C-alpha atoms as a printed R data frame, in Angstrom:
    type eleno elety resid chain resno       x       y       z
1   ATOM     1    CA   MET     A     1 120.129  98.339 121.177
2   ATOM     2    CA   SER     A     2 117.937  96.832 123.823
3   ATOM     3    CA   SER     A     3 116.120  93.610 123.139
4   ATOM     4    CA   GLU     A     4 112.748  95.378 123.390
5   ATOM     5    CA   TRP     A     5 113.765  97.850 120.682
6   ATOM     6    CA   LYS     A     6 114.965  95.032 118.405
7   ATOM     7    CA   LYS     A     7 111.707  93.165 118.970
8   ATOM     8    CA   THR     A     8 109.696  96.278 118.076
9   ATOM     9    CA   VAL     A     9 111.676  96.902 114.898
10  ATOM    10    CA   ALA     A    10 111.338  93.244 113.892
11  ATOM    11    CA   GLU     A    11 107.549  93.293 114.419
12  ATOM    12    CA   VAL     A    12 107.095  96.486 112.408
13  ATOM    13    CA   LEU     A    13 109.347  95.410 109.536
14  ATOM    14    CA   LEU     A    14 107.806  91.939 109.328
15  ATOM    15    CA   ALA     A    15 104.259  93.333 109.271
16  ATOM    16    CA   ALA     A    16 105.186  95.995 106.692
17  ATOM    17    CA   ALA     A    17 107.065  93.639 104.397
18  ATOM    18    CA   THR     A    18 104.379  90.946 104.379
19  ATOM    19    CA   ALA     A    19 101.643  93.546 103.808
20  ATOM    20    CA   ALA     A    20 103.560  94.993 100.850
21  ATOM    21    CA   ILE     A    21 104.124  91.549  99.350
22  ATOM    22    CA   PHE     A    22 100.444  90.704  99.872
23  ATOM    23    CA   TYR     A    23  99.473  93.917  98.106
24  ATOM    24    CA   LEU     A    24 101.691  93.201  95.106
25  ATOM    25    CA   PHE     A    25 100.325  89.684  94.642
26  ATOM    26    CA   ALA     A    26  96.714  90.790  95.169
27  ATOM    27    CA   ALA     A    27  97.139  93.703  92.739
28  ATOM    28    CA   ALA     A    28  98.630  91.350  90.161
29  ATOM    29    CA   ILE     A    29  95.698  88.977  90.499
30  ATOM    30    CA   PHE     A    30  93.289  91.917  90.242
31  ATOM    31    CA   ALA     A    31  95.052  93.113  87.090
32  ATOM    32    CA   VAL     A    32  94.833  89.698  85.449
33  ATOM    33    CA   PHE     A    33  91.122  89.250  86.139
34  ATOM    34    CA   LEU     A    34  90.081  92.763  85.168
35  ATOM    35    CA   ARG     A    35  92.316  93.183  82.147
36  ATOM    36    CA   GLU     A    36  89.450  92.597  79.756
37  ATOM    37    CA   CYS     A    37  87.009  94.876  81.580
38  ATOM    38    CA   ALA     A    38  89.210  97.984  81.318
39  ATOM    39    CA   PRO     A    39  87.960  99.622  84.525
40  ATOM    40    CA   SER     A    40  88.332 103.359  85.020
41  ATOM    41    CA   ASP     A    41  91.276 104.833  86.883
42  ATOM    42    CA   GLY     A    42  89.028 105.573  89.845
43  ATOM    43    CA   VAL     A    43  88.122 101.924  90.240
44  ATOM    44    CA   VAL     A    44  91.753 100.835  90.008
45  ATOM    45    CA   THR     A    45  92.802 103.416  92.601
46  ATOM    46    CA   ALA     A    46  90.004 102.408  94.971
47  ATOM    47    CA   VAL     A    47  90.871  98.726  94.697
48  ATOM    48    CA   ASN     A    48  94.582  99.436  95.216
49  ATOM    49    CA   TRP     A    49  93.918 101.511  98.326
50  ATOM    50    CA   THR     A    50  91.535  98.865  99.645
51  ATOM    51    CA   LEU     A    51  94.120  96.133  99.135
52  ATOM    52    CA   LYS     A    52  96.775  98.221 100.909
53  ATOM    53    CA   ALA     A    53  94.445  99.018 103.815
54  ATOM    54    CA   VAL     A    54  93.406  95.386 104.215
55  ATOM    55    CA   GLY     A    55  97.035  94.231 104.063
56  ATOM    56    CA   ALA     A    56  98.104  96.780 106.678
57  ATOM    57    CA   LEU     A    57  95.218  95.801 108.953
58  ATOM    58    CA   VAL     A    58  95.607  92.039 108.670
59  ATOM    59    CA   PHE     A    59  99.375  91.814 108.908
60  ATOM    60    CA   SER     A    60  99.578  94.316 111.768
61  ATOM    61    CA   LEU     A    61  96.960  92.218 113.528
62  ATOM    62    CA   ILE     A    62  99.086  89.114 113.026
63  ATOM    63    CA   PHE     A    63 102.618  90.372 113.660
64  ATOM    64    CA   VAL     A    64 102.394  93.340 116.059
65  ATOM    65    CA   HIS     A    65 102.210  92.449 119.741
66  ATOM    66    CA   GLU     A    66 101.220  94.507 122.769
67  ATOM    67    CA   GLY     A    67 103.265  97.368 124.089
68  ATOM    68    CA   ARG     A    68 102.512 100.547 122.115
69  ATOM    69    CA   ALA     A    69 100.655  98.472 119.566
70  ATOM    70    CA   LEU     A    70  98.915 101.484 118.060
71  ATOM    71    CA   PHE     A    71 102.169 103.218 117.168
72  ATOM    72    CA   LYS     A    72 103.839 100.043 115.956
73  ATOM    73    CA   GLY     A    73 100.810  99.266 113.787
74  ATOM    74    CA   MET     A    74 100.762 102.783 112.368
75  ATOM    75    CA   ALA     A    75 104.455 102.559 111.537
76  ATOM    76    CA   ALA     A    76 103.942  99.159 109.916
77  ATOM    77    CA   GLY     A    77 101.035 100.473 107.851
78  ATOM    78    CA   MET     A    78 102.951 103.489 106.585
79  ATOM    79    CA   LEU     A    79 106.057 101.424 105.864
80  ATOM    80    CA   SER     A    80 103.980  98.890 103.945
81  ATOM    81    CA   ALA     A    81 102.758 101.653 101.632
82  ATOM    82    CA   VAL     A    82 106.316 102.906 101.110
83  ATOM    83    CA   PHE     A    83 107.626  99.363 100.554
84  ATOM    84    CA   ALA     A    84 104.832  98.687  98.028
85  ATOM    85    CA   LEU     A    85 105.703 101.894  96.177
86  ATOM    86    CA   LEU     A    86 109.387 100.959  96.064
87  ATOM    87    CA   LEU     A    87 108.718  97.347  95.042
88  ATOM    88    CA   PHE     A    88 106.359  98.476  92.298
89  ATOM    89    CA   ALA     A    89 109.043 100.895  91.047
90  ATOM    90    CA   ILE     A    90 111.641  98.102  91.047
91  ATOM    91    CA   ILE     A    91 109.341  95.769  89.128
92  ATOM    92    CA   GLY     A    92 108.893  98.395  86.449
93  ATOM    93    CA   GLY     A    93 105.794 100.333  87.318
94  ATOM    94    CA   GLY     A    94 107.652 103.580  87.742
95  ATOM    95    CA   PHE     A    95 108.102 105.812  90.751
96  ATOM    96    CA   HIS     A    96 105.141 108.175  91.004
97  ATOM    97    CA   VAL     A    97 104.574 110.095  94.233
98  ATOM    98    CA   THR     A    98 101.659 112.489  94.199
99  ATOM    99    CA   ALA     A    99  99.794 114.435  96.846
100 ATOM   100    CA   TRP     A   100  97.385 111.488  97.066
101 ATOM   101    CA   PHE     A   101 100.229 109.411  98.492
102 ATOM   102    CA   LEU     A   102  99.944 111.369 101.759
103 ATOM   103    CA   LEU     A   103  96.315 110.299 102.016
104 ATOM   104    CA   GLU     A   104  97.342 106.741 101.223
105 ATOM   105    CA   LEU     A   105  99.927 106.891 104.036
106 ATOM   106    CA   LEU     A   106  97.248 108.115 106.424
107 ATOM   107    CA   LEU     A   107  94.860 105.347 105.345
108 ATOM   108    CA   THR     A   108  97.441 102.598 105.809
109 ATOM   109    CA   ALA     A   109  98.600 104.092 109.124
110 ATOM   110    CA   VAL     A   110  95.068 104.063 110.501
111 ATOM   111    CA   SER     A   111  94.465 100.529 109.175
112 ATOM   112    CA   GLY     A   112  97.711  99.261 110.650
113 ATOM   113    CA   GLY     A   113  97.029 100.924 113.991
114 ATOM   114    CA   VAL     A   114  93.531  99.454 114.212
115 ATOM   115    CA   GLY     A   115  94.793  95.995 113.263
116 ATOM   116    CA   ALA     A   116  97.574  96.142 115.844
117 ATOM   117    CA   LEU     A   117  95.170  97.274 118.583
118 ATOM   118    CA   ILE     A   118  92.756  94.452 117.765
119 ATOM   119    CA   GLY     A   119  95.590  91.910 117.681
120 ATOM   120    CA   ALA     A   120  97.023  93.080 121.008
121 ATOM   121    CA   LYS     A   121  93.572  93.011 122.630
122 ATOM   122    CA   VAL     A   122  92.838  89.508 121.329
123 ATOM   123    CA   ARG     A   123  96.215  88.181 122.505
124 ATOM   124    CA   LYS     A   124  95.757  89.792 125.916
125 ATOM   125    CA   GLU     A   125  92.373  88.153 126.393
126 ATOM   126    CA   ALA     A   126  93.489  84.725 125.163
């Protein structure tokens, strides 16, 4: 493998892993604070998707550098959603993949791509 390929894989995996870990901690905090309120499933789903999108955006912005940043960010966003699903299944939440997961993948891919583009642009101008 070339050094550029290794660097790309490292950026994508680091962004995806940190975004997934962020999501798990943020979701746990959300669950603790809203346990007594018993929000509807729609609210829980919206908050979970928002946390995943924010994590994909922020950590792609931080870890993905220029050179096909859009595609690296999209890959990091999608991988973060898959990693979060797998980590949640390992913790004990079960493994539930529905048709909505495809929309979630699209959301995190777009968020990651936008974050990576912004991060690459900011680094280029600095």
